[in-house]
C-alpha positions as CSV (number, residue, x, y, z in Angstrom):
1,M,24.1,30.8,34.9
2,A,25.6,28.5,32.2
3,A,24.1,25.1,31.3
4,R,26.2,22.1,31.6
5,I,25.9,18.8,29.8
6,I,26.9,15.8,31.9
7,G,28.0,12.8,29.9
8,S,30.2,11.9,27.1
9,V,29.9,12.6,23.4
10,E,29.4,8.9,22.9
11,N,26.4,8.9,25.2
12,I,24.9,11.9,23.4
13,V,25.4,10.3,20.0
14,A,23.9,7.0,21.3
15,E,20.8,8.9,22.7
16,I,20.3,10.7,19.3
17,A,20.6,7.4,17.4
18,Q,18.0,5.8,19.7
19,F,15.7,8.8,19.2
20,G,16.1,8.5,15.4
21,G,15.3,4.7,15.6
22,R,12.1,5.5,17.5
23,I,11.1,8.0,14.9
24,R,11.8,5.6,12.0
25,R,9.8,2.8,13.8
26,E,6.7,5.0,14.5
27,V,6.6,6.5,10.9
28,N,7.5,3.2,9.2
29,D,4.7,1.3,11.1
30,Q,2.2,4.0,10.1
31,L,3.3,3.9,6.5
32,E,2.9,0.1,6.5
33,R,-0.6,0.4,7.9
34,E,-1.5,2.9,5.2
35,A,-0.1,0.7,2.5
36,R,-2.1,-2.2,3.7
37,Q,-5.2,-0.2,3.7
38,I,-4.5,1.0,0.1
39,Q,-4.1,-2.7,-0.8
40,T,-7.5,-3.5,0.9
41,I,-9.2,-0.8,-1.0
42,A,-7.6,-1.7,-4.3
43,R,-8.7,-5.3,-3.8
44,E,-12.2,-4.0,-3.4
45,M,-11.9,-1.9,-6.6
46,V,-10.3,-4.4,-9.0
47,P,-12.6,-6.3,-11.4
48,R,-13.0,-9.9,-10.4
49,L,-11.7,-12.8,-12.3
50,D,-11.9,-15.7,-9.9
51,R,-10.1,-13.5,-7.3
52,D,-6.8,-13.8,-9.3
53,M,-6.3,-10.0,-9.5
54,E,-7.3,-9.5,-5.8
55,R,-4.7,-12.0,-4.7
56,A,-2.1,-10.4,-7.0
57,I,-2.3,-6.9,-5.3
58,K,0.5,-7.0,-2.8
59,V,2.4,-4.9,-0.3
60,D,6.1,-5.1,0.1
61,S,8.9,-3.1,1.8
62,A,11.4,-4.0,-0.9
63,N,13.7,-4.9,2.0
64,Q,13.9,-1.2,2.9
65,R,12.3,0.4,5.9
66,R,10.2,3.5,5.3
67,R,9.5,2.5,1.7
68,W,6.4,0.5,1.1
69,L,5.2,-0.6,-2.4
70,I,1.7,-1.4,-3.4
71,Y,1.8,-3.4,-6.6
72,V,0.3,-6.1,-8.8
73,D,2.4,-9.2,-9.1
74,E,2.4,-9.6,-12.8
75,N,3.7,-13.1,-12.7
76,A,0.9,-14.5,-10.5
77,P,-1.0,-17.1,-12.4
78,T,-4.6,-16.7,-13.5
79,T,-7.3,-19.2,-14.3
80,I,-7.4,-17.7,-17.9
81,K,-6.5,-20.3,-20.5
82,G,-6.3,-19.8,-24.2
83,E,-4.3,-20.6,-27.3
84,G,-2.8,-23.6,-25.5
85,R,-1.3,-21.7,-22.6
86,R,-2.0,-20.3,-19.2
87,Y,-1.9,-16.5,-18.8
88,T,-0.5,-14.5,-16.0
89,V,-2.0,-11.6,-14.2
90,G,0.4,-9.3,-16.1
91,D,-1.1,-10.4,-19.4
92,Y,-4.5,-9.1,-18.2
93,L,-3.4,-6.3,-15.9
94,L,-2.8,-3.4,-18.2
95,F,-6.2,-4.0,-19.9
96,L,-8.0,-4.0,-16.5
97,H,-6.4,-0.9,-15.2
98,E,-6.3,1.2,-18.4
99,G,-8.8,-0.4,-20.8
100,D,-12.3,0.5,-21.8
101,Y,-14.6,-2.4,-21.0
102,Q,-17.9,-3.5,-19.5
103,L,-17.7,-5.2,-16.1
104,G,-18.3,-9.0,-16.3
105,K,-20.9,-10.8,-14.2
106,Q,-18.5,-11.5,-11.2
107,S,-17.4,-7.9,-11.1
108,V,-21.1,-6.7,-11.3
109,E,-21.8,-8.9,-8.3
110,K,-18.7,-7.7,-6.4
111,Q,-19.9,-4.1,-7.0
112,K,-23.0,-4.8,-4.9
113,T,-20.9,-5.7,-1.9
114,T,-18.4,-2.8,-1.7
115,Q,-18.6,0.9,-1.1
116,Y,-16.0,1.5,-3.8
117,R,-16.5,1.6,-7.6
118,V,-15.2,-1.6,-9.2
119,G,-13.3,-1.0,-12.4
120,R,-10.4,0.7,-14.1
121,K,-7.7,2.8,-12.4
122,F,-8.2,0.7,-9.2
123,L,-4.6,1.3,-7.9
124,E,-4.8,5.1,-8.5
125,R,-8.3,5.4,-7.0
126,A,-7.3,3.4,-3.9
127,F,-4.4,5.7,-3.3
128,E,-6.5,8.8,-3.8
129,A,-9.2,7.4,-1.4
130,Q,-6.6,6.9,1.3
131,L,-5.3,10.5,0.8
132,R,-8.8,11.8,1.1
133,D,-9.1,9.8,4.3
134,R,-6.3,11.8,5.9
135,M,-3.4,9.5,5.4
136,I,-0.9,12.5,5.6
137,E,-2.3,13.5,8.9
138,R,-1.9,10.0,10.3
139,V,1.7,9.8,9.2
140,T,2.4,13.3,10.6
141,E,0.7,12.2,13.9
142,A,3.1,9.1,14.0
143,A,6.1,11.5,13.7
144,R,4.6,13.6,16.5
145,R,4.2,10.6,18.7
146,A,7.8,9.8,18.1
147,G,8.7,13.3,19.3
148,V,9.7,14.8,16.0
149,L,7.1,17.5,15.8
């Protein structure tokens, strides 16, 4: 007995496109949730300077679905003043992420309120923490819910 497909090629193509859209939405939504969680963790890990660095850690889709960026807005203003000018987060960022320093009083106080270590490599460590917390499995599950796997 032969199988028979009822419908036009256009209907089949439309059905496939709709299925693809459902997959993209499920996976994209999960990727956004993961990116926002990495942002939250990184904000807990970054040394504190009047919350300037915390506010500067942002998530953006770069106007593209399925591509989420977690970054520090280097142009965000800080409360740091010196030599007759105001500095931006970018002026301080590299030192905070890569430098060798002792935590200041605000950062030491912040450390008492979080489960994460405050200090250098905060973006890398936040991403690694999310990976350890089964991020790949959650994205895979989103694809499974969409019917891919």
